[in-house]
C-alpha angles and dihedrals in degrees: 000000000000123000121189105217119222097136140054099280096106098124092051091047091053091055102038111028132084092198132019130197126199118208125200123177091349095307129107103238100173132022125171144096115309090245093052093046093052093042090055089069091065103251148296125329114243118189117199126187107210134144099210109025121186095229095167090056091048092051089059092061112099092216093061111094099173142357127203123180124208110176107292092352127090119197111200130183108208133175109244091000096188093050093046097041095102092054091046094051092048090056100037100073125227107354122193099185138011130198124180121198111186114213110260136190087257087063089049091050090050091048094052100037104028093232141080124246109243123191091231090056097043116116096230123203130302094273092048090055091046092053091048091052092050091053092053 
């Protein structure tokens, strides 16, 4: 089954669909399996709170795609972040807090279109549009 996403059903599409398409301005701009679409972005975001991170050691890990430091916070992009978390924490130094944000189809949509899908902006189905036109 293929669903072309123009609405807010991203989570359902990730779970149920074999292929997903993203439409922007009437054009299909991405079409693939949910796994391949999310993998194309490079990986999961891992946020570490640490005062003295071992950045050089983290850069040596193959799973690390990028590192950005903001004060005491490190934002990492890592392939298969959950699976590689143990390796990352072993190399990072003393970590006070960890947050993992797996890449979602919402992230993919944002990457390709430059904007988030918001429920208020979603097109809705045929009947939703018909009801909106009748009210106007």
